[in-house]
N, C-alpha and C positions, 0 to 999 in steps of 0.2 A: 132113542131119546136118552140123554144123560141122566143118571140117577140124581135125585134131589140132594142138595147139600145138607149135611147134618148141622145141628146147632153149633157144635164145636168148630166145624170147618168154616161156617159162616162168620163166627167170631174171629177166627184167625185171619180170614180174608179182610174183615173190617179193620182189624188192628194193623194189618199190612198197609191198607189204604191210609191210615192215620200217619204212619211213618213216612210215606211217600214212595213213589215208584222206584223199585230196584234198590231200596235202602235196606241193608241188613239190620236185623234186630240186635240191639245191645242186650246182653244177658243180664238178668236181674240176679245179682249176687247177694250174699248174706248181709254184707255191709249196707247195701241199699235197702234190703228188706227190713233190717232192724230199724233204719231211719224211717221207713214208711210206717212201720208199726208204732213208732214213737209219735206219729202225727196222723192218726187214722182218719181224721176229718178232712184231709186235703185231697179232694177229688182230682185236682190237677196232677199231683205227683202220682196218684194211683193209676190214672189212665196213661200218663207218659211212660211210667215204668212198665205197665202191663203191655203197652204197644212196643216196647223195646226202643223208645226214642233216645238218642244220644243227647242228654240234657246239657252237657258241656258245649256241644256244637250249637244247640238251640239257644243257649244263653248268649253265646258270642254273636249269633245272628240277630238277636234282639237288642244288641248294644249294651248288654250287662254281663261281660265275661266273668266266668267264675274263677275264684281263687281257691276253690275246694279241690282236694285231691293230693296224692303223694307226689313228691318230686321224683325224677328219674334216678337220682342218686339214692334216695331212700329205698326205692324199689330194687335197685341193684344190690344194695347192702342187705336188704331183707332176703332176697333170693339166695345170696351167698351164705347167709347164716342158716337158712333152712336146709340148704344142701349139706352143710357141715353137721347139723343135728341129725340128719337122716343117713349119714354115711355108714358104710359097713352094714347094710341091711337094717338100719335103724337101731343098732345096738345101744347107742347112748340114749336115744329117745325112749326105748323100752326100759332101760335101766332107771330113767327118771320116773316113768309111769309106775314101775314096781316100787321105787323108793317113796314116792309121794302118795300113791293111791292104793297099793295092794301088796303090802309087805308080808301078808300071811301066805301069799301064793309062792310057788316055786320061782326062783329067779329065772329070767328069760335068757337061758343059755343060747337058745336059737328060736327062731320064729318063722312062721309062714309069711311071706311077702308076695302075695299073688299079683300077677300082671292084670291090670284093670283096663288095658287098651281095648277100645271098641270104637265103632263109627257113630258119631253124633252123640248129643246128650242123652237121647233115649237109650241108645245102645250102651253107653257107659253106665247109665242108671241101672239097666238090667244086669250088666256084668257085676256091678257093685252088690246088688241084691243077691246074685248067685253066689258070690264069694262069701258074703255074710252067712248065707245058709250053709255053705261048706264049712265055715268056721264053727258053726253050731254043731256040725256033725263030728267035730274033732275036739271033744272036751278035754281039758287038761293042757292044751297047747296055747301058746301066744300067737296072735295073728296081727300083722300091721298092714293096714290099707292106706297106701300112699295116694293122696288126692283122689279119694272116691267121689262119685257123683251121686247126689241125692235129689229127690224131687219132693216138693211141698206145694200143696194147693193153696193159692193165694187169691182170694176173691174170685174164685171160679176159673182161674188161669194157672197152669203149672209153672213153677219156678224151679230151675235146676241150680243146685248149690254144690260147691266144691270145698269142703273143709280141708285143712292142711293134712290131717290124718285122723283115722279112727282106729283104735286099738281094741281087739277082742281079747278079754282076759281068759285065763284058764277056766274060770267058773262060767264062761259064756256071756258075761256082761260086756257092754260096749262103752267106750270112753271117747269123747271128742278131745282132740289135741289142737290147740291154737299156738302157732309159732309167730312171734312178733319181734321186731327189731329194736323196740325201745328197751332200755336197760332196766335190770333189777339192781337198784342201789342199796347196799346193806340189807338185802332180802326183801325190799319193797319197791314198788314202781309207782308212777304217776297214777293217782286214783281215777282221773278222768279217762286215761288210756285203758286202764284195767276194766273200768266200767263199760267202755265201748267194746272191748274184746269179749266181755261176758255177754253183752247183748247179742253180739254176732254169734257166739257159741250157742246161745239159747235157740237161735233159729235152726242150727244144725241138729240140736237135741230134739226139737219138735219134728224135724224131718225123719230122724232115726226112729222116733217113737211111732210115727205113721208106718214105717217099714216093719218095725218089730211087731206091730199089732197084726200084721198079715201072716206072721209065722206061727207055727204051732209045734212046740210050746213057744210062747213069746219071750224073747230075751229081755233082760233088764237093761235099760239105758241109764247110765249113771248121771246124776245131777251135779257131780263134782268133776269139772274139766281140768285138764292139765294145760297151764299157760307156760310156755317155754320162751325165755328171753335171754339176751346176753347178760353175763354177770358183770356188774359194775361197768368199767370202761373197756373190758376185754371182749374177745369174740368167743369166749367159753360159755356153753349153755348152762343156764340155771332154770329151775322150774318152781312153780307154785301151784298148789291145788286151789281152785276157785269154785266156791259153791254158787251155782247159778239158778237155784230154785226160784228166787224172787224174779229174776229177769225172764225166766221161762214162763212163769205164770202171767206176768205183765204182757209179754209178747204174744202169748196165746190169746189172751183176752182182747188185746188190741187188734189182732188179725181177724178175729171174729166180727169186729165192729166195722171193718172195711166194707164200703159199698162195693157190690159186685162190679167188676170192670165192664161186664156186658151191659149193665144198667146205665153206666156212665156213657159208654159208647153209643148206645141207642138214643140218648138224650141230646147228642151233639148234632148240629146242623149238617145236612147232607153236603158232602164235598169237603168237610173239615180235614185239614192236613197240617202236620207239624214238621214238614221237611224244612231244614235250614236253607234250602235253595230258593224258597219262596220270597217274593218281595217283602220288605220289612213290615209295611202296613198290613198286608194280608196275613203274615205270620203272627203279628201281634194280635190281630183280631181273633185268629184261631186259638191262641193261648188264652186270651181273655174270655173266650166262650166257656171255659171250664173254671169253676170257682176254686180259689186257693184258700188255704188257712195258714197264713203266715205267722210265725213266731220267731223271736231272735235266735232260738235254738236251731232254726233252719240254716243259719249261716255256717254251721260246722257240719252240716249233713246233706245239703241239697245244692246242686249246681245252679238252680234257678233262684236262689235266695235273694241275690241283689235285685233282680227284676221284681220279684214279689214284694220285697221291702219297699222299693220305690213306689209301687202301686198302692201299697198299704198306707204309706205316708201321705200320698196324694189324696186319698180318700179320707184321711184323718182317723183311720181305724185304730182303736185302742189296743188291738192285738199286737201292733208294732212295739208296744211298751212291755210286752211279756205276758205269759199266761197267768202268773199270780196277780198282776194288776188287773187283767181282764176279768178274772174271777171275782175280785173285790168290787168291781164296778157294776155288777148285776146287769140291768137292762140298758145301761148307758154304753153304746157301742162306738161312738165317735168322740174325738177329743173336743169337738165343738159342743157336743151334748154335755160333756163333763164340765167344761168351763161355764156353760150357761147354768148348770145346776149349782155350781159353786157360788156363782154371783146372785143366785136367787131368781134368775130370769125364767127358769124352766124346771121341770121335775116335780115329783110328788114329795112333799115334805115328810110324809110318813115312810118313804123308802129309806132304809138304813144307809144305803150308799149315798143318797142325796143329803141326808142329815149329816153324815160324816164329812162330806165335802164342804158343806156350809160351815160346819164347826171349824174345819181346818182353815177355810178362807178367813173366818173371823179371827182366829188365833194369829194368822199371818198378818192381818191388818193391824192388830194390836201390837205385834212385835215391831212392825215397821214404824208405827206411830211413836212407840217408846224410843226407838233408835234415833228418831229425828228430833227429839226434845233436847 
């Protein structure tokens, strides 16, 4: 008689069923995890990411192809720049870490650059943890971990994350390094891109903190990360120290608010599947069986944003106007409710949102009447 399946095994089997037969799981990376943490109320994204569904393929199958993602040219340029930064055993990268984050330490004349090769994400995670322990056993030396693998528990399911680099300082502390292809112009970069990089790095810091907590003594994970970008319009590396304490706190708080993926999966109808190979009507029904929380910010972070926006507009949901507008409208959840309240046809006059809408409608009517005179 076969042994009973554990709860974790049953969940993995259920998530595999949601992806579809013989469909490989798409890894949940830090970029996706940061976007998920920014919208913790979206059960649709949580279950699709947890099941490893390819949302770009899913969006195309639904008839709302995504424009989200990097071009092949940008990826090639970014890979070439990263290789340049890490050349010669990471000498230039370590010099930038020393210059921007740890000038009191001895300059990194040489450093340990261990081989992190292993089989599968679990093997690479274990190898990374082993090398970080080894680094702790060699105080006073610099260690560069090139593309380590970290694990972070997300709503009851493990996510495997791969930062560009992690540096172990001579004092034993750890620093996350993010290498991006957008330029630093006159020492500063696009704030939106820097913010996205900081949110992504915050995920890595949280994963490192989980690992550090299992070591004795526990190493310090620095909350200032090193952001490396091309200088001006050249291919020469420049760096900036970025304090991510705010992003780390927000991401940690949002991740704790995520509904457990197991709970979402259990609530789905039996036989639900998100395979792009399904007929369009069946696939649409499966996606719509999971509630979404759409906001305009999803357009820059989620492959399903166009599909969810269309559905949000069809239902007249005020969330399609943005979270600030939604927060101001209180219990008015649809555009129809808002217009009815403004016209005085519905709504409690004592509700501040209703009173503000009626005042705005009256001012608009006065302005139009004055303009027609």
